[in-house]
Structures are given as C-alpha cells and as structure tokens.
VEXLODREN-886713 format. One record per residue (C-alpha): residue number from 1; residue in one letter; x, y, z. Coordinates in Angstrom, 1 decimal. Each point is the difference from the previous one (the first is absolute). Layout:
// residues N
    nr   rest       px       py       pz
   NUM      a        X        Y        Z
...
This chain:
// residues 243
    nr   rest       px       py       pz
     1      m    170.5    -12.5    -97.4
     2      d     -1.6     -1.9      2.9
     3      f      1.2     -3.2      1.5
     4      d     -2.1     -2.4     -2.1
     5      q      0.9      1.8     -3.3
     6      w      3.7     -0.3      1.1
     7      v     -0.4     -3.7      0.7
     8      i     -1.5     -0.7     -3.4
     9      s      2.7      2.1     -1.8
    10      r      2.7     -2.0      1.8
    11      l     -1.6     -3.3     -0.7
    12      r     -0.1      0.9     -3.7
    13      t      3.7      1.0      0.1
    14      h      0.7     -3.5      1.5
    15      g     -2.1     -1.7     -2.6
    16      a     -2.6     -1.3      2.5
    17      y     -3.1      2.1     -1.0
    18      a     -2.0     -0.5     -3.1
    19      g     -3.3      1.7      1.0
    20      v     -1.5      3.4     -0.6
    21      v      2.1      2.9      1.3
    22      d     -2.8      1.6      2.0
    23      g      1.7      0.4      3.4
    24      v     -2.7     -2.2      1.6
    25      a      1.0     -2.6      2.5
    26      g     -2.1     -2.8     -1.4
    27      r      0.4     -3.6     -1.1
    28      q      2.6      0.8     -2.7
    29      m      2.2      1.8      2.5
    30      v     -0.3     -2.9      2.5
    31      a      0.9     -2.5     -2.8
    32      g      3.0      2.1     -1.0
    33      l      1.2      0.2      3.6
    34      k     -0.3     -3.8      0.3
    35      r      2.0     -0.5     -3.2
    36      f      2.7      2.4      1.2
    37      q      0.1     -1.5      3.5
    38      t      0.3     -3.5     -1.4
    39      a      2.8      1.0     -2.4
    40      s      1.8      1.8      2.9
    41      g     -0.2     -3.0      2.3
    42      l     -2.6      1.6      2.3
    43      k     -3.3     -1.5      1.2
    44      p     -2.6      0.9     -2.6
    45      t     -2.5      1.9      2.2
    46      g     -1.0      2.6     -2.6
    47      l      0.6      2.7      2.6
    48      a      2.4      2.9     -0.5
    49      d      1.8     -0.4      3.3
    50      e      3.3      1.6      1.0
    51      e      2.2     -2.9     -1.3
    52      t     -1.8     -0.1     -3.4
    53      v      0.1      3.8     -0.3
    54      g      3.7      0.0      0.7
    55      l      0.6     -2.4     -2.8
    56      l     -2.3      1.9     -2.4
    57      r      2.2      3.1      0.6
    58      k      3.0     -1.9     -1.5
    59      d      1.0      0.3     -3.6
    60      p     -0.9     -3.3     -1.6
    61      q      3.2      0.1     -2.0
    62      k      2.0      0.4      3.3
    63      p     -2.0     -1.9      2.6
    64      d      3.1     -0.6      2.2
    65      s      1.1      3.6      0.1
    66      p     -0.7      1.8      3.3
    67      l      0.5      3.4     -1.7
    68      t     -2.8     -0.2     -2.6
    69      i     -3.2      1.0      1.7
    70      f     -3.1      1.7     -1.5
    71      s     -2.2      2.4      2.0
    72      a      1.4     -1.4      3.2
    73      g     -1.7      2.6      2.2
    74      a     -2.3      1.8     -2.3
    75      v     -2.8     -2.6     -0.1
    76      p     -0.4     -1.5      3.5
    77      i     -2.1     -3.0      0.7
    78      p     -3.4      1.4      1.2
    79      a     -1.2     -0.6      3.5
    80      e     -3.5     -1.0     -1.3
    81      p     -0.2     -3.6     -1.4
    82      v     -0.8     -0.5     -3.6
    83      w     -3.7     -0.8      0.5
    84      m     -0.4      3.2      1.9
    85      r      1.6      2.0     -2.8
    86      e     -2.4     -1.6     -2.4
    87      a     -2.9      1.1      2.2
    88      r      1.4      3.6      0.0
    89      r     -0.4      0.1     -3.8
    90      f     -3.8     -0.1      0.5
    91      m     -0.4      2.7      2.6
    92      g     -3.2      2.0     -0.7
    93      l     -1.6     -2.8     -2.1
    94      k     -3.8      0.2      0.6
    95      e     -2.9     -2.3     -0.6
    96      v     -2.8      1.3     -2.2
    97      t     -3.2      0.9      1.6
    98      g     -3.1     -1.6     -1.4
    99      a     -0.4     -2.8     -2.6
   100      a      3.4      0.6     -1.7
   101      s      3.3     -1.3      1.5
   102      n      3.7      1.0     -0.1
   103      g      1.6     -2.1     -2.7
   104      t      3.3     -0.2      1.9
   105      i     -1.7     -1.6      3.0
   106      l     -1.9     -2.5     -2.2
   107      g      3.3     -0.6     -1.8
   108      w      1.6     -1.2      3.2
   109      a     -2.6     -2.7      0.3
   110      k      0.4     -1.1     -3.6
   111      r      3.7     -0.2      0.3
   112      l     -0.2     -2.1      3.1
   113      g     -2.5     -2.3     -1.8
   114      g     -1.8     -3.0      1.6
   115      w     -3.4      0.4      1.5
   116      v      0.6      3.6      1.0
   117      a      0.3      1.1     -3.7
   118      g     -3.6     -1.1     -0.6
   119      f     -1.3      1.1      3.4
   120      y      1.5      3.4      0.3
   121      t     -1.9      2.1     -2.6
   122      n     -0.8      3.2      1.9
   123      d      2.2      2.1      2.2
   124      d     -2.8      0.5      2.5
   125      i      1.1     -3.4      1.3
   126      p      2.6      0.7      2.7
   127      w      3.4     -0.1     -1.6
   128      c      2.6      0.5      2.8
   129      g      1.0     -3.7     -0.2
   130      l      0.1      0.1     -3.8
   131      a      2.4      3.0      0.1
   132      v      2.4     -1.7      2.3
   133      a     -0.2     -3.2     -2.0
   134      h      0.9      1.9     -3.2
   135      w      2.9      1.9      1.7
   136      i      1.5     -3.1      1.5
   137      s     -0.6     -2.4     -2.9
   138      f      1.3      2.5     -2.6
   139      t      3.3      0.4      1.8
   140      l      0.3     -3.4      1.8
   141      p     -1.4     -2.4     -2.7
   142      s      1.0     -3.1      2.0
   143      e     -1.8      1.2      3.2
   144      p     -3.1     -2.1      1.0
   145      l     -3.1      2.1      0.4
   146      p     -2.9     -0.7      2.3
   147      a     -2.6     -2.3     -1.7
   148      n     -2.6      2.8      0.3
   149      y      2.2      3.1     -0.1
   150      l     -3.1      2.2     -0.4
   151      s     -0.7     -0.7      3.6
   152      a      2.1      2.3      2.1
   153      l     -0.1     -2.3      3.0
   154      a      1.5     -2.8     -2.1
   155      w      3.2      1.9     -0.1
   156      a      0.5     -0.7      3.8
   157      k      1.5     -3.3     -1.1
   158      f      2.0      1.3     -2.9
   159      g      3.8     -0.5     -0.1
   160      r      1.6      0.1      3.4
   161      q     -0.8      1.7      3.2
   162      l      1.9      3.0      1.3
   163      e      0.1      1.1      3.6
   164      a      0.3      3.7     -0.8
   165      p     -0.6      1.9     -3.3
   166      v      2.6      1.2     -2.4
   167      l     -0.3      1.9     -3.2
   168      g     -2.2     -1.9     -2.5
   169      a     -1.3     -2.5      2.6
   170      v     -3.6     -1.2     -0.8
   171      l     -2.3      1.2      2.7
   172      v     -3.4     -1.7      0.5
   173      f     -2.8      1.8      1.8
   174      k     -3.5     -0.9      1.2
   175      r     -3.0      2.2     -0.7
   176      p     -3.8     -0.5      0.5
   177      g     -1.0     -2.6     -2.5
   178      g      3.4     -0.8     -1.3
   179      g      3.6      1.2     -0.1
   180      h      2.6      2.1     -1.8
   181      v      3.5     -0.6     -1.2
   182      g      2.8      2.4     -1.0
   183      l      3.7      0.7      0.3
   184      y      1.8      1.5      3.0
   185      v      1.4      3.6     -0.6
   186      g      0.5      0.9      3.7
   187      e     -1.9      0.8      3.1
   188      d     -0.8      2.6      2.6
   189      a     -1.0     -0.7      3.6
   190      s     -3.5     -1.2     -0.8
   191      h     -0.2     -0.8     -3.7
   192      f      1.9     -1.8     -2.7
   193      h      0.6      1.9     -3.3
   194      v     -1.1     -2.4     -2.7
   195      l      0.5      0.0     -3.8
   196      g     -2.9     -1.9     -1.5
   197      g     -2.8     -0.2     -2.5
   198      n     -3.7      0.7      0.6
   199      q      0.9      2.6      2.6
   200      s     -2.6      2.8     -0.6
   201      n     -0.5     -2.0     -3.3
   202      s      3.6      0.7     -1.1
   203      v      3.6     -1.0      0.4
   204      s      1.2      2.2      2.8
   205      v      1.9      0.2      3.3
   206      t     -2.4      0.2      2.9
   207      r      0.1     -0.5      3.8
   208      i     -1.6     -3.1      1.5
   209      a     -0.5     -0.5      3.8
   210      k      2.5     -2.4      1.5
   211      d     -2.7     -1.8      2.0
   212      r     -1.4     -1.3     -3.4
   213      l      3.2     -1.9     -0.8
   214      e     -0.4     -3.8     -0.6
   215      a      3.4     -1.0     -1.5
   216      i      3.3      1.1     -1.3
   217      r      1.3     -2.1     -2.9
   218      w      3.0     -0.1     -2.4
   219      p      0.3     -1.7     -3.4
   220      a      1.8     -3.3      0.2
   221      t      2.1      0.9     -3.1
   222      g      0.4      3.6      1.0
   223      g      3.5     -0.3      1.6
   224      m      0.8      0.9      3.5
   225      p     -2.0      2.9      1.5
   226      a      2.3      3.1      0.5
   227      g     -0.2      2.9      2.4
   228      g     -2.6      0.3      2.7
   229      r     -2.9      2.1      1.1
   230      v     -0.4      3.3     -1.7
   231      a     -1.1      2.9      2.2
   232      l     -2.3      2.6     -1.7
   233      t     -1.9      3.0      1.2
   234      a     -3.7     -0.4      0.7
   235      s     -1.3      1.8     -3.1
   236      g     -2.3     -1.0     -2.8
   237      a     -3.4     -1.5     -0.4
   238      v     -1.2     -2.9      2.2
   239      s     -1.7     -2.9     -1.8
   240      r     -2.7     -1.7      1.9
   241      n     -1.7     -2.1     -2.7
   242      e      1.6     -1.2     -3.2
   243      a     -3.1     -1.8     -1.5
C-alpha cells in the first residue's frame, strides 16, 4: 500500500471519504482531507501533512488514546509533494505521431475546460504547460492556474517565487521561440533534472541546462516547501528543445 492509498483508507475509516477507492490523490481525497481536518479542529488545507497524518493514525473510536496508532512507521509521508506523485503516474506517456492524438493528453484539456478544451485538439500542440496544469489542478483544486497555462513562460508568475529549488518546484525555462515548464527532481553541476511533459514527446525525466532557467515557483496552496536542493549524478539525456 502506498501513501495515497493509505490516506484514503484511513479517511474512510474516519468516515471522511466517500469517493472511489482508487488510491489516486485527486479531488475526492482533497475533499476528504478537508472534512477530516475541519472535524479535527485543523486548518482545512486538503494536504496530508504531519499533523493530519498523525490524527489519521488514531483509532476513531479512541481519538484521545496515545497508544492506538495505525501504520505509524510503515507508510511515511513521501518527500515528493502530491502533484509530483500525480506526475509520476504518467511516466512514459507519449503523444501520437501524425494526425491521431493521445486520448489521455486531450482528456487533460477537456477536464480543465474553458477555452483550452476547444483549442487543444491535437497533441502536436506543445503540452508541457497542459501537463503541469493537470497535475497541479487535479491534486490542488483550489490553486489558481496561469490564464494561459499552455504557455510555458506564463508559469513564471505562477504561485509564489522560491529562491532555490526543492522537490516538486515548478521550473520555467526559456528556449528559442518559447519556453518549457516542468518539476524539479534534482540537479547536477550544470543541469537540472526535470520531470515534465512533451520532453522527447513524452512524460519523462530529462536534463535541462541551468543557464536556461527563468523562474522557480511553488503553488500558493501547496504548503511549505520542504527539504532543499537534491544532488544527482550527471547522467541521462540532455533536452535542448521541447517544442
């Protein structure tokens, strides 16, 4: 059982979750967390933080007992934030070459709605911003997105600024004729390792030169950034153009 499956199972035990038991950290899990947090006297952030997880481990029949704890150490809180865990679920997803398109990618646009749902009809249109918009909006439904989230450079004003990257930070890059956006995995001396969409036409982790960086951002509703820079070895493909 992974962390998100565990959270959903504990929310059900506490009577705070009525959604599908699919182990996916989507809107139903966020709503369940807010219900549980409100009932427990916590600020309803919808995030499975340490205080919330500590209370979820309690037996709902014995909430004041310090002895009744479930899976206290077996299911730790992941280092990667929830939107990054959602992105990981799509590793390897590829666009379809030619006139056809990947239904999952088109489905992201339809789910987000608005003008993008009618505009985004072919996965030949750059979709790095669409991917990040889906991952964040699916797991942080109250988070304001850029007005034109298909534009990678529009993400330079998303959320709030960070001075240094941490796991899951939104990195915005410049490239000839446009930009690129993805999530921080780590870095070596010369490149960031980025989890993103439309990287070699797929969802993947690739290396992007540090001198291309435009901004480091963090969701306003994503809680406090945790950890610091992640040092990785200089291995893996280098991306030079994500169009």
